[in-house]
VEXTIGU-298376 format. One record per atom (N, C-alpha, C): residue number from 1; residue in three letters; atom name; x, y, z. Coordinates in nm, 2 decimals, always signed. Last residue first. Example, Ala and Ser with C-alpha at 12.3 -4.5 7.8 and 13.67 -1.06 7.14 Angstrom:
<pts>
+-----+-----+----+--------+--------+--------+
:   i :  aa : at :     xx :     yy :     zz :
+-----+-----+----+--------+--------+--------+
:   2 : SER :  N :  +1.28 :  -0.22 :  +0.71 :
:   2 : SER : CA :  +1.37 :  -0.11 :  +0.71 :
:   2 : SER :  C :  +1.29 :  +0.00 :  +0.79 :
:   1 : ALA :  N :  +1.32 :  -0.57 :  +0.78 :
:   1 : ALA : CA :  +1.23 :  -0.45 :  +0.78 :
:   1 : ALA :  C :  +1.32 :  -0.33 :  +0.78 :
+-----+-----+----+--------+--------+--------+
</pts>
This chain:
<pts>
+-----+-----+----+--------+--------+--------+
:   i :  aa : at :     xx :     yy :     zz :
+-----+-----+----+--------+--------+--------+
: 108 : GLY :  N :  -0.17 :  +3.03 :  -1.25 :
: 108 : GLY : CA :  -0.01 :  +3.07 :  -1.17 :
: 108 : GLY :  C :  -0.06 :  +3.09 :  -1.03 :
: 107 : CYS :  N :  -0.40 :  +2.93 :  -1.40 :
: 107 : CYS : CA :  -0.38 :  +3.07 :  -1.40 :
: 107 : CYS :  C :  -0.29 :  +3.18 :  -1.31 :
: 106 : GLY :  N :  -0.49 :  +2.65 :  -1.40 :
: 106 : GLY : CA :  -0.40 :  +2.74 :  -1.51 :
: 106 : GLY :  C :  -0.32 :  +2.94 :  -1.49 :
: 105 : CYS :  N :  -0.54 :  +2.47 :  -1.20 :
: 105 : CYS : CA :  -0.54 :  +2.59 :  -1.20 :
: 105 : CYS :  C :  -0.44 :  +2.67 :  -1.34 :
: 104 : THR :  N :  -0.67 :  +2.17 :  -1.28 :
: 104 : THR : CA :  -0.56 :  +2.26 :  -1.25 :
: 104 : THR :  C :  -0.61 :  +2.38 :  -1.27 :
: 103 : SER :  N :  -0.89 :  +1.86 :  -1.26 :
: 103 : SER : CA :  -0.83 :  +1.97 :  -1.31 :
: 103 : SER :  C :  -0.77 :  +2.06 :  -1.23 :
: 102 : LYS :  N :  -0.91 :  +1.65 :  -1.05 :
: 102 : LYS : CA :  -1.00 :  +1.60 :  -1.20 :
: 102 : LYS :  C :  -0.92 :  +1.76 :  -1.30 :
: 101 : ALA :  N :  -0.68 :  +1.52 :  -0.93 :
: 101 : ALA : CA :  -0.72 :  +1.62 :  -0.91 :
: 101 : ALA :  C :  -0.76 :  +1.61 :  -1.07 :
: 100 : ASN :  N :  -0.53 :  +1.29 :  -0.77 :
: 100 : ASN : CA :  -0.66 :  +1.25 :  -0.78 :
: 100 : ASN :  C :  -0.77 :  +1.40 :  -0.82 :
:  99 : PRO :  N :  -0.30 :  +1.32 :  -0.78 :
:  99 : PRO : CA :  -0.33 :  +1.19 :  -0.87 :
:  99 : PRO :  C :  -0.51 :  +1.23 :  -0.87 :
:  98 : ASN :  N :  -0.10 :  +1.59 :  -0.73 :
:  98 : ASN : CA :  -0.24 :  +1.57 :  -0.64 :
:  98 : ASN :  C :  -0.32 :  +1.43 :  -0.76 :
:  97 : LYS :  N :  +0.11 :  +1.77 :  -0.60 :
:  97 : LYS : CA :  +0.07 :  +1.71 :  -0.67 :
:  97 : LYS :  C :  -0.02 :  +1.59 :  -0.65 :
:  96 : ILE :  N :  +0.16 :  +2.10 :  -0.49 :
:  96 : ILE : CA :  +0.11 :  +1.97 :  -0.41 :
:  96 : ILE :  C :  +0.09 :  +1.87 :  -0.53 :
:  95 : THR :  N :  +0.47 :  +2.24 :  -0.38 :
:  95 : THR : CA :  +0.33 :  +2.22 :  -0.50 :
:  95 : THR :  C :  +0.28 :  +2.13 :  -0.45 :
:  94 : PHE :  N :  +0.66 :  +2.57 :  -0.26 :
:  94 : PHE : CA :  +0.53 :  +2.44 :  -0.25 :
:  94 : PHE :  C :  +0.45 :  +2.39 :  -0.33 :
:  93 : GLY :  N :  +0.89 :  +2.72 :  -0.59 :
:  93 : GLY : CA :  +0.82 :  +2.69 :  -0.44 :
:  93 : GLY :  C :  +0.77 :  +2.58 :  -0.39 :
:  92 : GLY :  N :  +0.90 :  +2.93 :  -0.80 :
:  92 : GLY : CA :  +0.91 :  +2.79 :  -0.73 :
:  92 : GLY :  C :  +0.82 :  +2.81 :  -0.61 :
:  91 : GLY :  N :  +1.01 :  +3.21 :  -0.93 :
:  91 : GLY : CA :  +0.86 :  +3.11 :  -0.93 :
:  91 : GLY :  C :  +0.82 :  +2.98 :  -0.88 :
:  90 : MET :  N :  +1.31 :  +3.02 :  -0.98 :
:  90 : MET : CA :  +1.25 :  +3.15 :  -0.99 :
:  90 : MET :  C :  +1.09 :  +3.11 :  -1.02 :
:  89 : THR :  N :  +1.37 :  +2.77 :  -0.76 :
:  89 : THR : CA :  +1.38 :  +2.85 :  -0.84 :
:  89 : THR :  C :  +1.27 :  +2.93 :  -0.88 :
:  88 : ASN :  N :  +1.35 :  +2.51 :  -0.60 :
:  88 : ASN : CA :  +1.38 :  +2.59 :  -0.53 :
:  88 : ASN :  C :  +1.44 :  +2.71 :  -0.63 :
:  87 : VAL :  N :  +1.03 :  +2.36 :  -0.47 :
:  87 : VAL : CA :  +1.13 :  +2.36 :  -0.57 :
:  87 : VAL :  C :  +1.19 :  +2.50 :  -0.54 :
:  86 : TYR :  N :  +0.86 :  +2.08 :  -0.28 :
:  86 : TYR : CA :  +0.96 :  +2.23 :  -0.31 :
:  86 : TYR :  C :  +1.07 :  +2.22 :  -0.43 :
:  85 : ASP :  N :  +0.61 :  +1.87 :  -0.30 :
:  85 : ASP : CA :  +0.74 :  +1.88 :  -0.34 :
:  85 : ASP :  C :  +0.80 :  +2.04 :  -0.29 :
:  84 : VAL :  N :  +0.40 :  +1.63 :  -0.18 :
:  84 : VAL : CA :  +0.47 :  +1.74 :  -0.16 :
:  84 : VAL :  C :  +0.59 :  +1.83 :  -0.17 :
:  83 : GLN :  N :  +0.18 :  +1.44 :  -0.30 :
:  83 : GLN : CA :  +0.30 :  +1.49 :  -0.28 :
:  83 : GLN :  C :  +0.33 :  +1.63 :  -0.24 :
:  82 : ALA :  N :  -0.12 :  +1.26 :  -0.24 :
:  82 : ALA : CA :  -0.05 :  +1.32 :  -0.31 :
:  82 : ALA :  C :  +0.06 :  +1.36 :  -0.28 :
:  81 : GLY :  N :  -0.22 :  +0.96 :  -0.21 :
:  81 : GLY : CA :  -0.19 :  +0.97 :  -0.28 :
:  81 : GLY :  C :  -0.09 :  +1.07 :  -0.34 :
:  80 : SER :  N :  -0.53 :  +1.15 :  -0.08 :
:  80 : SER : CA :  -0.47 :  +1.06 :  -0.08 :
:  80 : SER :  C :  -0.39 :  +1.04 :  -0.26 :
:  79 : LEU :  N :  -0.67 :  +1.45 :  -0.03 :
:  79 : LEU : CA :  -0.54 :  +1.43 :  -0.07 :
:  79 : LEU :  C :  -0.49 :  +1.28 :  -0.06 :
:  78 : TYR :  N :  -0.94 :  +1.39 :  -0.07 :
:  78 : TYR : CA :  -0.92 :  +1.46 :  -0.21 :
:  78 : TYR :  C :  -0.76 :  +1.45 :  -0.16 :
:  77 : ARG :  N :  -1.02 :  +1.33 :  +0.20 :
:  77 : ARG : CA :  -1.09 :  +1.27 :  +0.10 :
:  77 : ARG :  C :  -1.04 :  +1.27 :  -0.01 :
:  76 : VAL :  N :  -0.88 :  +1.46 :  +0.39 :
:  76 : VAL : CA :  -0.80 :  +1.35 :  +0.39 :
:  76 : VAL :  C :  -0.89 :  +1.29 :  +0.25 :
:  75 : SER :  N :  -1.01 :  +1.72 :  +0.43 :
:  75 : SER : CA :  -0.94 :  +1.69 :  +0.31 :
:  75 : SER :  C :  -0.89 :  +1.57 :  +0.29 :
:  74 : ILE :  N :  -1.18 :  +1.62 :  +0.64 :
:  74 : ILE : CA :  -1.28 :  +1.63 :  +0.51 :
:  74 : ILE :  C :  -1.14 :  +1.65 :  +0.38 :
:  73 : PRO :  N :  -1.04 :  +1.56 :  +0.88 :
:  73 : PRO : CA :  -1.12 :  +1.50 :  +0.83 :
:  73 : PRO :  C :  -1.13 :  +1.50 :  +0.66 :
:  72 : ASP :  N :  -0.69 :  +1.71 :  +0.80 :
:  72 : ASP : CA :  -0.82 :  +1.74 :  +0.83 :
:  72 : ASP :  C :  -0.90 :  +1.62 :  +0.80 :
:  71 : VAL :  N :  -0.38 :  +1.56 :  +0.89 :
:  71 : VAL : CA :  -0.48 :  +1.63 :  +0.79 :
:  71 : VAL :  C :  -0.61 :  +1.62 :  +0.87 :
:  70 : TYR :  N :  -0.02 :  +1.64 :  +0.95 :
:  70 : TYR : CA :  -0.16 :  +1.67 :  +0.97 :
:  70 : TYR :  C :  -0.21 :  +1.68 :  +0.91 :
:  69 : LEU :  N :  +0.31 :  +1.52 :  +0.91 :
:  69 : LEU : CA :  +0.18 :  +1.54 :  +0.88 :
:  69 : LEU :  C :  +0.08 :  +1.56 :  +0.94 :
:  68 : ARG :  N :  +0.62 :  +1.53 :  +1.05 :
:  68 : ARG : CA :  +0.53 :  +1.51 :  +1.08 :
:  68 : ARG :  C :  +0.41 :  +1.57 :  +0.99 :
:  67 : VAL :  N :  +0.92 :  +1.44 :  +0.86 :
:  67 : VAL : CA :  +0.78 :  +1.54 :  +0.93 :
:  67 : VAL :  C :  +0.65 :  +1.49 :  +0.99 :
:  66 : GLY :  N :  +1.06 :  +1.27 :  +0.80 :
:  66 : GLY : CA :  +1.07 :  +1.28 :  +0.89 :
:  66 : GLY :  C :  +1.00 :  +1.39 :  +0.98 :
:  65 : ASN :  N :  +0.94 :  +1.13 :  +0.52 :
:  65 : ASN : CA :  +1.10 :  +1.17 :  +0.50 :
:  65 : ASN :  C :  +1.08 :  +1.26 :  +0.67 :
:  64 : SER :  N :  +0.64 :  +1.14 :  +0.68 :
:  64 : SER : CA :  +0.70 :  +1.14 :  +0.58 :
:  64 : SER :  C :  +0.82 :  +1.25 :  +0.56 :
:  63 : GLU :  N :  +0.33 :  +1.03 :  +0.86 :
:  63 : GLU : CA :  +0.48 :  +1.08 :  +0.86 :
:  63 : GLU :  C :  +0.58 :  +1.07 :  +0.71 :
:  62 : PHE :  N :  +0.00 :  +1.16 :  +0.97 :
:  62 : PHE : CA :  +0.13 :  +1.07 :  +0.86 :
:  62 : PHE :  C :  +0.24 :  +1.13 :  +0.93 :
:  61 : VAL :  N :  -0.27 :  +1.18 :  +1.11 :
:  61 : VAL : CA :  -0.14 :  +1.23 :  +1.23 :
:  61 : VAL :  C :  -0.04 :  +1.12 :  +1.08 :
:  60 : GLN :  N :  -0.56 :  +1.33 :  +1.09 :
:  60 : GLN : CA :  -0.53 :  +1.23 :  +1.10 :
:  60 : GLN :  C :  -0.36 :  +1.25 :  +1.11 :
:  59 : ASP :  N :  -0.81 :  +1.44 :  +1.37 :
:  59 : ASP : CA :  -0.75 :  +1.44 :  +1.27 :
:  59 : ASP :  C :  -0.62 :  +1.33 :  +1.24 :
:  58 : ALA :  N :  -1.05 :  +1.33 :  +1.55 :
:  58 : ALA : CA :  -1.09 :  +1.39 :  +1.37 :
:  58 : ALA :  C :  -0.98 :  +1.38 :  +1.33 :
:  57 : GLU :  N :  -0.95 :  +1.36 :  +1.76 :
:  57 : GLU : CA :  -1.01 :  +1.25 :  +1.77 :
:  57 : GLU :  C :  -1.09 :  +1.25 :  +1.62 :
:  56 : SER :  N :  -0.79 :  +1.61 :  +1.82 :
:  56 : SER : CA :  -0.69 :  +1.45 :  +1.85 :
:  56 : SER :  C :  -0.83 :  +1.33 :  +1.81 :
:  55 : ASP :  N :  -0.77 :  +1.90 :  +1.65 :
:  55 : ASP : CA :  -0.85 :  +1.84 :  +1.71 :
:  55 : ASP :  C :  -0.81 :  +1.66 :  +1.74 :
:  54 : ARG :  N :  -0.53 :  +1.92 :  +1.59 :
:  54 : ARG : CA :  -0.68 :  +2.06 :  +1.64 :
:  54 : ARG :  C :  -0.75 :  +1.95 :  +1.68 :
:  53 : VAL :  N :  -0.22 :  +1.80 :  +1.74 :
:  53 : VAL : CA :  -0.34 :  +1.81 :  +1.58 :
:  53 : VAL :  C :  -0.47 :  +1.96 :  +1.67 :
:  52 : GLY :  N :  +0.14 :  +2.03 :  +1.65 :
:  52 : GLY : CA :  -0.02 :  +1.90 :  +1.72 :
:  52 : GLY :  C :  -0.11 :  +1.98 :  +1.63 :
:  51 : GLU :  N :  +0.18 :  +2.33 :  +1.57 :
:  51 : GLU : CA :  +0.23 :  +2.26 :  +1.69 :
:  51 : GLU :  C :  +0.09 :  +2.16 :  +1.73 :
:  50 : GLU :  N :  +0.20 :  +2.36 :  +1.25 :
:  50 : GLU : CA :  +0.15 :  +2.37 :  +1.33 :
:  50 : GLU :  C :  +0.19 :  +2.28 :  +1.45 :
:  49 : ILE :  N :  +0.30 :  +2.55 :  +0.88 :
:  49 : ILE : CA :  +0.36 :  +2.50 :  +0.98 :
:  49 : ILE :  C :  +0.26 :  +2.48 :  +1.16 :
:  48 : ALA :  N :  +0.05 :  +2.50 :  +0.66 :
:  48 : ALA : CA :  +0.08 :  +2.56 :  +0.76 :
:  48 : ALA :  C :  +0.18 :  +2.49 :  +0.88 :
:  47 : LEU :  N :  -0.12 :  +2.53 :  +0.30 :
:  47 : LEU : CA :  +0.03 :  +2.43 :  +0.41 :
:  47 : LEU :  C :  +0.07 :  +2.50 :  +0.52 :
:  46 : GLY :  N :  -0.38 :  +2.41 :  +0.08 :
:  46 : GLY : CA :  -0.31 :  +2.48 :  +0.19 :
:  46 : GLY :  C :  -0.21 :  +2.43 :  +0.25 :
:  45 : TYR :  N :  -0.50 :  +2.38 :  -0.26 :
:  45 : TYR : CA :  -0.43 :  +2.38 :  -0.14 :
:  45 : TYR :  C :  -0.39 :  +2.46 :  -0.06 :
:  44 : GLN :  N :  -0.85 :  +2.49 :  -0.36 :
:  44 : GLN : CA :  -0.72 :  +2.53 :  -0.34 :
:  44 : GLN :  C :  -0.63 :  +2.44 :  -0.22 :
:  43 : PHE :  N :  -1.07 :  +2.40 :  -0.56 :
:  43 : PHE : CA :  -1.05 :  +2.42 :  -0.44 :
:  43 : PHE :  C :  -0.87 :  +2.45 :  -0.45 :
:  42 : GLY :  N :  -1.21 :  +2.51 :  -0.79 :
:  42 : GLY : CA :  -1.34 :  +2.49 :  -0.68 :
:  42 : GLY :  C :  -1.24 :  +2.44 :  -0.53 :
:  41 : SER :  N :  -1.03 :  +2.64 :  -0.96 :
:  41 : SER : CA :  -1.10 :  +2.50 :  -0.98 :
:  41 : SER :  C :  -1.15 :  +2.45 :  -0.89 :
:  40 : CYS :  N :  -0.97 :  +2.84 :  -0.84 :
:  40 : CYS : CA :  -1.02 :  +2.87 :  -0.96 :
:  40 : CYS :  C :  -1.10 :  +2.75 :  -1.05 :
:  39 : GLY :  N :  -1.04 :  +2.83 :  -0.48 :
:  39 : GLY : CA :  -0.92 :  +2.79 :  -0.55 :
:  39 : GLY :  C :  -1.05 :  +2.82 :  -0.76 :
:  38 : GLY :  N :  -1.21 :  +2.79 :  -0.31 :
:  38 : GLY : CA :  -1.26 :  +2.86 :  -0.32 :
:  38 : GLY :  C :  -1.12 :  +2.90 :  -0.48 :
:  37 : GLY :  N :  -1.17 :  +2.50 :  -0.03 :
:  37 : GLY : CA :  -1.25 :  +2.62 :  -0.15 :
:  37 : GLY :  C :  -1.25 :  +2.73 :  -0.17 :
:  36 : GLN :  N :  -0.89 :  +2.36 :  +0.08 :
:  36 : GLN : CA :  -1.02 :  +2.46 :  +0.08 :
:  36 : GLN :  C :  -1.09 :  +2.51 :  +0.00 :
:  35 : VAL :  N :  -0.72 :  +2.12 :  +0.25 :
:  35 : VAL : CA :  -0.79 :  +2.13 :  +0.05 :
:  35 : VAL :  C :  -0.92 :  +2.29 :  +0.15 :
:  34 : TYR :  N :  -0.38 :  +2.10 :  +0.39 :
:  34 : TYR : CA :  -0.52 :  +2.07 :  +0.36 :
:  34 : TYR :  C :  -0.58 :  +2.13 :  +0.29 :
:  33 : VAL :  N :  -0.20 :  +1.98 :  +0.62 :
:  33 : VAL : CA :  -0.18 :  +2.01 :  +0.46 :
:  33 : VAL :  C :  -0.36 :  +2.00 :  +0.43 :
:  32 : ARG :  N :  +0.07 :  +2.11 :  +0.86 :
:  32 : ARG : CA :  -0.10 :  +2.10 :  +0.82 :
:  32 : ARG :  C :  -0.06 :  +2.05 :  +0.72 :
:  31 : LEU :  N :  +0.36 :  +1.96 :  +0.99 :
:  31 : LEU : CA :  +0.28 :  +2.07 :  +0.89 :
:  31 : LEU :  C :  +0.16 :  +2.02 :  +0.86 :
:  30 : GLY :  N :  +0.45 :  +2.00 :  +1.36 :
:  30 : GLY : CA :  +0.41 :  +1.94 :  +1.21 :
:  30 : GLY :  C :  +0.36 :  +2.03 :  +1.07 :
:  29 : VAL :  N :  +0.58 :  +1.96 :  +1.69 :
:  29 : VAL : CA :  +0.56 :  +2.04 :  +1.53 :
:  29 : VAL :  C :  +0.53 :  +1.99 :  +1.42 :
:  28 : GLU :  N :  +0.76 :  +1.87 :  +1.82 :
:  28 : GLU : CA :  +0.61 :  +1.84 :  +1.89 :
:  28 : GLU :  C :  +0.57 :  +1.91 :  +1.76 :
:  27 : ALA :  N :  +0.96 :  +1.74 :  +1.79 :
:  27 : ALA : CA :  +0.90 :  +1.68 :  +1.79 :
:  27 : ALA :  C :  +0.77 :  +1.68 :  +1.83 :
:  26 : LEU :  N :  +1.12 :  +2.03 :  +1.68 :
:  26 : LEU : CA :  +1.08 :  +1.95 :  +1.62 :
:  26 : LEU :  C :  +1.04 :  +1.84 :  +1.63 :
:  25 : LYS :  N :  +0.99 :  +2.31 :  +1.88 :
:  25 : LYS : CA :  +1.06 :  +2.15 :  +1.91 :
:  25 : LYS :  C :  +1.02 :  +2.10 :  +1.80 :
:  24 : LYS :  N :  +1.10 :  +2.65 :  +1.69 :
:  24 : LYS : CA :  +1.04 :  +2.51 :  +1.72 :
:  24 : LYS :  C :  +1.08 :  +2.40 :  +1.73 :
:  23 : GLU :  N :  +1.20 :  +2.85 :  +1.53 :
:  23 : GLU : CA :  +1.27 :  +2.81 :  +1.67 :
:  23 : GLU :  C :  +1.14 :  +2.69 :  +1.72 :
:  22 : GLU :  N :  +1.19 :  +2.94 :  +1.30 :
:  22 : GLU : CA :  +1.07 :  +2.95 :  +1.38 :
:  22 : GLU :  C :  +1.14 :  +2.89 :  +1.51 :
:  21 : GLU :  N :  +1.40 :  +2.82 :  +1.21 :
:  21 : GLU : CA :  +1.40 :  +2.95 :  +1.20 :
:  21 : GLU :  C :  +1.29 :  +3.01 :  +1.35 :
:  20 : LEU :  N :  +1.34 :  +2.52 :  +1.23 :
:  20 : LEU : CA :  +1.40 :  +2.55 :  +1.31 :
:  20 : LEU :  C :  +1.43 :  +2.71 :  +1.24 :
:  19 : MET :  N :  +1.07 :  +2.54 :  +1.02 :
:  19 : MET : CA :  +1.02 :  +2.50 :  +1.19 :
:  19 : MET :  C :  +1.13 :  +2.57 :  +1.30 :
:  18 : LEU :  N :  +1.24 :  +2.63 :  +0.80 :
:  18 : LEU : CA :  +1.13 :  +2.68 :  +0.87 :
:  18 : LEU :  C :  +1.08 :  +2.66 :  +0.96 :
:  17 : ASP :  N :  +1.44 :  +2.31 :  +0.77 :
:  17 : ASP : CA :  +1.48 :  +2.44 :  +0.79 :
:  17 : ASP :  C :  +1.34 :  +2.55 :  +0.88 :
:  16 : THR :  N :  +1.16 :  +2.15 :  +0.74 :
:  16 : THR : CA :  +1.28 :  +2.14 :  +0.86 :
:  16 : THR :  C :  +1.31 :  +2.28 :  +0.90 :
:  15 : ILE :  N :  +1.08 :  +2.23 :  +0.46 :
:  15 : ILE : CA :  +1.00 :  +2.26 :  +0.62 :
:  15 : ILE :  C :  +1.10 :  +2.25 :  +0.76 :
:  14 : LYS :  N :  +1.32 :  +2.18 :  +0.35 :
:  14 : LYS : CA :  +1.28 :  +2.34 :  +0.34 :
:  14 : LYS :  C :  +1.18 :  +2.34 :  +0.47 :
:  13 : ALA :  N :  +1.29 :  +1.95 :  +0.42 :
:  13 : ALA : CA :  +1.40 :  +1.96 :  +0.43 :
:  13 : ALA :  C :  +1.39 :  +2.14 :  +0.40 :
:  12 : ALA :  N :  +1.08 :  +1.83 :  +0.28 :
:  12 : ALA : CA :  +1.07 :  +1.79 :  +0.43 :
:  12 : ALA :  C :  +1.28 :  +1.89 :  +0.51 :
:  11 : ALA :  N :  +1.12 :  +1.90 :  +0.01 :
:  11 : ALA : CA :  +1.01 :  +1.97 :  +0.10 :
:  11 : ALA :  C :  +1.03 :  +1.93 :  +0.26 :
:  10 : ALA :  N :  +1.30 :  +1.70 :  -0.11 :
:  10 : ALA : CA :  +1.31 :  +1.90 :  -0.05 :
:  10 : ALA :  C :  +1.20 :  +1.95 :  +0.03 :
:   9 : LYS :  N :  +1.22 :  +1.47 :  -0.05 :
:   9 : LYS : CA :  +1.31 :  +1.53 :  +0.02 :
:   9 : LYS :  C :  +1.35 :  +1.69 :  +0.02 :
:   8 : THR :  N :  +0.91 :  +1.55 :  -0.03 :
:   8 : THR : CA :  +0.98 :  +1.52 :  -0.09 :
:   8 : THR :  C :  +1.11 :  +1.56 :  -0.04 :
:   7 : LEU :  N :  +0.64 :  +1.40 :  +0.14 :
:   7 : LEU : CA :  +0.72 :  +1.51 :  +0.10 :
:   7 : LEU :  C :  +0.80 :  +1.44 :  +0.04 :
:   6 : THR :  N :  +0.29 :  +1.19 :  +0.10 :
:   6 : THR : CA :  +0.44 :  +1.21 :  +0.11 :
:   6 : THR :  C :  +0.50 :  +1.35 :  +0.10 :
:   5 : ILE :  N :  +0.01 :  +1.04 :  +0.20 :
:   5 : ILE : CA :  +0.08 :  +1.17 :  +0.15 :
:   5 : ILE :  C :  +0.20 :  +1.18 :  +0.18 :
:   4 : PHE :  N :  +0.01 :  +0.74 :  +0.20 :
:   4 : PHE : CA :  -0.12 :  +0.81 :  +0.19 :
:   4 : PHE :  C :  -0.09 :  +0.99 :  +0.17 :
:   3 : GLU :  N :  +0.21 :  +0.54 :  +0.06 :
:   3 : GLU : CA :  +0.17 :  +0.65 :  +0.15 :
:   3 : GLU :  C :  +0.03 :  +0.75 :  +0.15 :
:   2 : SER :  N :  +0.05 :  +0.21 :  -0.05 :
:   2 : SER : CA :  +0.16 :  +0.33 :  -0.08 :
:   2 : SER :  C :  +0.14 :  +0.42 :  +0.06 :
:   1 : MET :  N :  +0.13 :  -0.12 :  +0.00 :
:   1 : MET : CA :  +0.00 :  -0.03 :  +0.00 :
:   1 : MET :  C :  +0.13 :  +0.10 :  +0.05 :
+-----+-----+----+--------+--------+--------+
</pts>
């Protein structure tokens, strides 16, 4: 069985750097990955550094490349098999590759 959601090594390294810059204790901090309405294709993705689960009964916790990932129950339905990557080029940054997406936004 493949992992639910994964981080590339580049994304994990960047997130770890950001956590250290914010002086967060790595053992207590993770990355929240979520889907919300409002993108031109109906949804947009969000990422946030977070200190623990919001709802211990509902949040699902995953780990990829040494980074803890928190996903709420609604977002879980849309993120199966997704991969978070980090590209360090002009116009780069974090991207989410989702095999479940039916369409993507072309407006940048």
